[in-house]
C-alpha positions as CSV (number, residue, x, y, z in Angstrom):
1,X,21.3,14.7,-88.7
2,X,21.1,14.3,-92.5
3,X,20.2,10.9,-94.0
4,X,23.8,10.8,-95.5
5,X,25.4,11.3,-92.1
6,X,23.2,8.5,-90.6
7,X,24.2,6.1,-93.4
8,X,27.9,6.9,-92.8
9,X,27.6,6.4,-89.0
10,X,25.8,3.1,-89.5
11,X,28.7,1.8,-91.7
12,X,31.3,2.7,-89.0
13,X,32.5,-0.2,-86.9
14,X,30.9,-0.4,-83.4
15,X,33.0,0.9,-80.5
16,X,34.7,-2.0,-78.8
17,X,33.6,-2.8,-75.1
18,X,36.8,-3.5,-73.2
19,X,35.1,-4.1,-69.8
20,X,35.7,-7.4,-68.1
21,X,32.7,-9.7,-67.3
22,X,33.0,-8.7,-63.6
23,X,32.8,-5.0,-64.5
24,X,29.8,-5.6,-66.7
25,X,28.1,-7.5,-63.9
26,X,28.8,-4.7,-61.4
27,X,27.5,-2.1,-63.8
28,X,24.3,-4.1,-64.5
29,X,23.7,-4.6,-60.8
30,X,24.1,-0.8,-60.1
31,X,21.7,-0.1,-63.0
32,X,19.0,-2.4,-61.5
33,X,19.5,-1.0,-58.0
34,X,19.3,2.6,-59.2
35,X,16.0,1.8,-60.8
36,X,14.7,0.2,-57.6
37,X,15.6,3.2,-55.4
38,X,12.8,5.3,-56.8
39,X,10.4,2.7,-55.3
40,X,12.3,2.1,-52.1
41,X,12.7,5.6,-50.8
42,X,9.0,6.5,-50.9
43,X,8.3,3.4,-48.8
44,X,10.9,4.2,-46.3
45,X,9.5,7.7,-46.0
46,X,6.0,6.3,-45.4
47,X,7.3,4.0,-42.7
48,X,9.1,6.8,-40.9
49,X,6.0,8.9,-41.0
50,X,3.9,6.0,-39.7
51,X,6.3,5.5,-36.8
52,X,6.2,9.3,-36.0
53,X,2.4,9.4,-36.1
54,X,2.2,6.3,-33.9
55,X,4.5,7.8,-31.3
56,X,2.7,11.1,-31.4
57,X,-0.7,9.4,-30.9
58,X,0.6,7.2,-28.1
59,X,2.1,10.3,-26.3
60,X,-1.2,12.2,-26.7
61,X,-3.1,9.2,-25.3
62,X,-0.7,8.9,-22.4
63,X,-1.1,12.7,-21.6
64,X,-4.9,12.4,-21.9
65,X,-5.0,9.3,-19.7
66,X,-2.7,11.0,-17.1
67,X,-4.9,14.1,-17.1
68,X,-8.1,12.1,-16.7
69,X,-6.4,10.0,-13.9
70,X,-5.3,13.2,-12.2
71,X,-8.8,14.7,-12.2
72,X,-10.4,11.4,-11.1
73,X,-7.9,10.9,-8.2
74,X,-7.0,14.4,-7.0
75,X,-10.1,16.4,-7.9
76,X,-13.0,14.0,-7.9
77,X,-11.4,11.7,-5.4
78,X,-12.8,8.7,-7.1
79,X,-12.5,5.6,-4.9
80,X,-13.7,3.0,-7.5
81,X,-12.2,-0.4,-7.8
82,X,-10.7,0.4,-11.2
83,X,-8.8,3.4,-10.0
84,X,-7.8,1.6,-6.8
85,X,-6.3,-1.2,-8.8
86,X,-4.5,1.3,-11.0
87,X,-2.9,2.9,-8.0
88,X,-1.5,-0.5,-6.9
89,X,0.3,-0.7,-10.3
90,X,1.3,2.9,-10.6
91,X,2.6,4.1,-7.2
92,X,1.2,7.7,-7.3
93,X,1.3,9.7,-4.0
94,X,-1.6,11.1,-2.1
95,X,0.5,13.0,0.4
96,X,3.9,13.5,1.8
97,X,4.9,13.4,5.5
98,X,8.4,14.6,6.5
99,X,9.7,14.0,3.0
100,X,8.2,10.4,2.8
101,X,5.6,9.8,0.1
102,X,2.3,8.3,1.1
103,X,0.9,5.8,-1.4
104,X,-2.5,6.5,-2.8
105,X,-3.1,2.8,-2.9
106,X,-2.4,2.5,0.9
107,X,-4.9,5.4,1.5
108,X,-7.6,3.7,-0.6
109,X,-6.9,0.3,0.9
110,X,-7.4,1.6,4.4
111,X,-10.5,3.6,3.4
112,X,-12.2,0.8,1.6
113,X,-11.5,-1.7,4.3
114,X,-13.0,0.7,6.9
115,X,-16.0,1.7,4.9
116,X,-17.0,-1.8,3.6
117,X,-18.3,-3.2,6.9
118,X,-20.3,0.0,7.5
119,X,-21.9,-0.2,4.1
120,X,-22.7,-3.9,4.5
121,X,-24.3,-3.4,7.8
122,X,-26.5,-0.4,6.8
123,X,-26.8,-1.1,3.1
124,X,-25.8,2.5,2.6
125,X,-24.8,5.3,4.9
126,X,-28.1,7.1,5.0
127,X,-31.1,8.0,2.9
128,X,-29.9,11.6,3.1
129,X,-27.2,12.4,0.6
130,X,-25.6,15.0,2.8
131,X,-25.2,12.5,5.7
132,X,-23.7,10.0,3.3
133,X,-21.1,12.5,2.1
134,X,-20.2,13.4,5.7
135,X,-19.7,9.8,6.6
136,X,-17.5,9.3,3.6
137,X,-15.5,12.4,4.5
138,X,-15.0,11.1,8.0
139,X,-13.6,7.8,6.8
140,X,-11.5,9.4,4.1
141,X,-10.0,11.7,6.7
142,X,-9.3,8.9,9.1
143,X,-7.8,6.7,6.4
144,X,-5.5,9.3,5.1
145,X,-4.3,10.1,8.6
146,X,-3.6,6.5,9.2
147,X,-1.8,6.1,5.8
148,X,0.4,9.1,6.7
149,X,1.2,7.6,10.1
150,X,2.3,4.3,8.5
151,X,4.4,6.2,5.9
152,X,6.1,8.1,8.7
153,X,6.8,4.7,10.4
154,X,8.3,3.4,7.1
155,X,10.6,6.4,7.0
156,X,11.8,5.8,10.6
157,X,12.2,2.1,10.0
158,X,14.5,2.9,7.1
159,X,16.6,5.2,9.3
160,X,16.7,2.7,12.1
161,X,17.4,-0.2,9.8
162,X,14.3,-2.1,10.9
163,X,13.3,-4.7,8.4
164,X,10.1,-6.8,8.4
165,X,10.5,-10.2,6.6
166,X,8.0,-12.2,4.7
167,X,8.3,-14.8,7.5
168,X,7.1,-12.3,10.1
169,X,4.2,-11.4,7.9
170,X,3.4,-15.1,7.4
171,X,3.4,-15.6,11.2
172,X,1.1,-12.6,11.8
173,X,-1.2,-13.9,9.0
174,X,-1.4,-17.3,10.7
175,X,-2.1,-15.8,14.1
176,X,-4.9,-13.7,12.7
177,X,-6.3,-16.7,10.9
178,X,-6.7,-18.4,14.3
179,X,-8.1,-15.4,16.2
180,X,-10.9,-16.2,18.7
181,X,-9.6,-19.7,19.2
182,X,-11.0,-20.8,15.8
183,X,-8.6,-22.6,13.5
184,X,-10.1,-21.5,10.2
185,X,-8.9,-22.8,6.9
186,X,-7.0,-20.4,4.7
187,X,-9.8,-20.4,2.2
188,X,-12.5,-19.6,4.8
189,X,-10.3,-16.9,6.4
190,X,-9.8,-15.2,3.0
191,X,-13.6,-15.3,2.4
192,X,-14.1,-13.6,5.8
193,X,-11.7,-10.9,4.7
194,X,-13.4,-10.5,1.3
195,X,-17.0,-10.5,2.7
196,X,-16.4,-8.3,5.7
197,X,-13.6,-5.9,4.6
198,X,-13.4,-6.2,0.9
199,X,-9.8,-7.3,1.1
200,X,-7.8,-10.0,-0.7
201,X,-4.8,-11.8,0.7
202,X,-2.3,-9.4,-0.9
203,X,-4.0,-6.4,0.6
204,X,-4.3,-8.0,4.0
205,X,-0.6,-8.9,4.0
206,X,0.2,-5.3,3.1
207,X,-1.8,-4.1,6.1
208,X,0.0,-6.6,8.4
209,X,3.4,-5.4,7.0
210,X,2.6,-1.8,7.7
211,X,1.4,-2.7,11.2
212,X,4.5,-4.7,12.0
213,X,6.7,-1.8,10.8
214,X,4.9,0.6,13.1
215,X,5.2,-1.8,16.0
216,X,8.9,-2.3,15.3
217,X,9.5,1.4,15.2
218,X,7.5,2.1,18.3
219,X,9.4,-0.5,20.3
220,X,12.7,0.7,19.1
221,X,12.3,4.4,19.9
222,X,10.2,4.2,23.0
223,X,12.7,3.3,25.7
224,X,10.4,4.7,28.5
225,X,7.5,2.3,27.5
226,X,9.9,-0.6,27.5
227,X,11.3,0.3,30.9
228,X,7.8,0.7,32.4
229,X,6.6,-2.6,30.9
230,X,9.6,-4.5,32.3
231,X,9.2,-2.9,35.7
232,X,5.5,-3.6,35.8
233,X,6.1,-7.2,34.7
234,X,8.7,-7.8,37.4
235,X,6.4,-6.5,40.1
236,X,3.3,-8.6,39.2
237,X,5.5,-11.7,38.7
238,X,6.6,-11.1,42.3
239,X,3.1,-11.3,43.5
240,X,2.1,-7.6,43.7
241,X,-1.5,-6.7,42.9
242,X,-2.1,-5.6,39.3
243,X,-4.1,-2.5,40.2
244,X,-1.6,-1.4,42.8
245,X,1.2,-1.8,40.3
246,X,-0.6,0.1,37.6
247,X,-1.5,3.0,40.0
248,X,2.0,3.2,41.3
249,X,3.5,3.5,37.9
250,X,0.8,5.8,36.5
251,X,-0.4,3.1,34.1
252,X,-3.9,2.0,33.0
253,X,-5.5,-0.9,34.8
254,X,-8.4,-2.9,33.3
255,X,-10.6,-5.7,34.5
256,X,-13.3,-7.5,32.6
257,X,-15.0,-8.3,36.0
258,X,-16.8,-11.2,34.3
259,X,-16.5,-13.8,31.6
260,X,-16.5,-12.1,28.1
261,X,-16.4,-13.7,24.7
262,X,-13.0,-14.5,23.4
263,X,-13.9,-12.7,20.2
264,X,-14.2,-9.4,22.1
265,X,-12.3,-6.6,20.3
266,X,-9.7,-5.7,23.0
267,X,-6.4,-5.4,21.2
268,X,-5.7,-9.1,21.4
269,X,-6.0,-9.6,25.1
270,X,-8.9,-12.1,25.0
271,X,-7.1,-14.2,22.5
272,X,-3.9,-14.2,24.6
273,X,-5.8,-14.9,27.8
274,X,-7.6,-17.9,26.2
275,X,-4.3,-19.6,25.5
276,X,-3.4,-19.4,29.2
277,X,-4.4,-21.2,32.4
278,X,-6.2,-19.5,35.3
279,X,-3.7,-17.7,37.5
280,X,-1.1,-17.4,34.7
281,X,0.6,-14.0,34.0
282,X,1.5,-13.2,30.4
283,X,4.8,-11.8,29.3
284,X,4.8,-8.3,27.9
285,X,3.1,-8.3,24.4
286,X,2.1,-5.7,21.9
287,X,-1.5,-4.8,21.2
288,X,-3.0,-5.9,17.8
289,X,-3.0,-2.3,16.6
290,X,0.5,-1.7,17.8
291,X,-0.1,1.3,20.0
292,X,0.8,-0.2,23.4
293,X,2.2,-3.0,25.5
294,X,-0.1,-5.3,27.6
295,X,0.5,-7.5,30.6
296,X,-2.4,-9.6,31.8
297,X,-3.5,-12.2,34.3
298,X,-6.1,-14.8,33.5
299,X,-8.7,-15.1,36.3
300,X,-10.9,-17.8,34.6
301,X,-12.1,-19.1,31.3
302,X,-15.0,-21.3,30.1
303,X,-16.6,-22.2,26.8
304,X,-14.9,-19.6,24.7
305,X,-15.1,-16.9,27.3
306,X,-12.4,-15.3,29.5
307,X,-12.1,-13.1,32.6
308,X,-8.8,-11.3,33.1
309,X,-7.1,-8.2,34.5
310,X,-4.5,-6.2,32.6
311,X,-2.1,-3.3,32.6
312,X,-1.7,-1.1,29.6
313,X,1.7,0.6,28.8
314,X,1.1,3.0,25.9
315,X,3.7,3.9,23.3
316,X,4.1,7.7,23.4
317,X,7.3,8.5,21.6
318,X,6.0,7.7,18.1
319,X,2.9,9.9,18.7
320,X,5.1,12.7,20.1
321,X,7.2,12.7,16.9
322,X,4.1,12.5,14.7
323,X,2.6,15.5,16.5
324,X,5.8,17.4,16.1
325,X,5.9,16.7,12.4
326,X,2.3,17.9,12.0
327,X,2.8,21.0,14.2
328,X,5.8,22.0,12.1
329,X,3.6,21.7,8.9
330,X,5.8,18.9,7.5
331,X,2.8,17.2,5.9
332,X,1.6,18.0,2.4
333,X,-1.7,16.5,1.2
334,X,-2.6,16.4,-2.5
335,X,-6.3,16.0,-2.0
336,X,-8.6,18.3,0.0
337,X,-10.3,16.7,3.0
338,X,-12.3,18.1,5.9
339,X,-11.7,17.3,9.5
340,X,-8.9,17.1,12.0
341,X,-5.9,14.9,11.5
342,X,-6.7,12.7,14.5
343,X,-10.4,12.9,15.0
344,X,-11.6,13.2,11.4
345,X,-14.3,15.6,12.5
């Protein structure tokens, strides 16, 4: 533009601004916001990218942890305390029986409670590594079989609408606390569990729950055992000889023949006998491990010892159904173990 043109433009009156004050304020606000957007959008982009990277890293870490956990549990079969505690939080399966998942935590709980007293007694299994491995394999096989049996009982309990309440578990806990005629404190009993079996109260209550479920199922489905038990009880209550009744019904007869310690491991018979008076006959009751009924008669007792005779009425229906499930290959195990389902060898 020439200098003359510039001078002429400068002398022209300024263009009038007819906007209202509100319009001027809105225009000024939009001008400020538009200048700020060039700073805002890059920050938003950075935040989105940060969130994406965080999610990607978290997903990668989860996949890696899952892969390591899978290898440790299913390939290496690690039984460490850390992995055991992890399985109690994350209910991963170790097997499946007739469509029912078997908790890895139940398997490890049974295995650890079985192997702990052996380790404490011997310090280790053996000085020979191969022998130690064979012992571990034996207890792993036995623990997994037992965990599968309990899981099958859980399935049947659901079908039969059998429910075990906290009150029932509490009662069983209290009965076990007083086993052997000793009224231990709760603290001392829990210490016994920890020292001898490596179990805490939650774990022991889980074991009691599983046992009660199996007992409930066995009693419900085994009409023959219940019939035999009631028949045997009626006969001995009427004065018939225990051995003759057992032989006549094809049942097992047992006699201690002498005073034995009430702490004897005999399915709970010694404890029950110690609560009775000489000559008394018990009602039908279930063994501690839930595999049979007992009826007993106390002969004598003295200073923490008892002498009794008893009849054993085994539960057979539950075992029959279990054997049928196994024979039909309705058991899938996710870890490789050696040994037979029942014997572990």
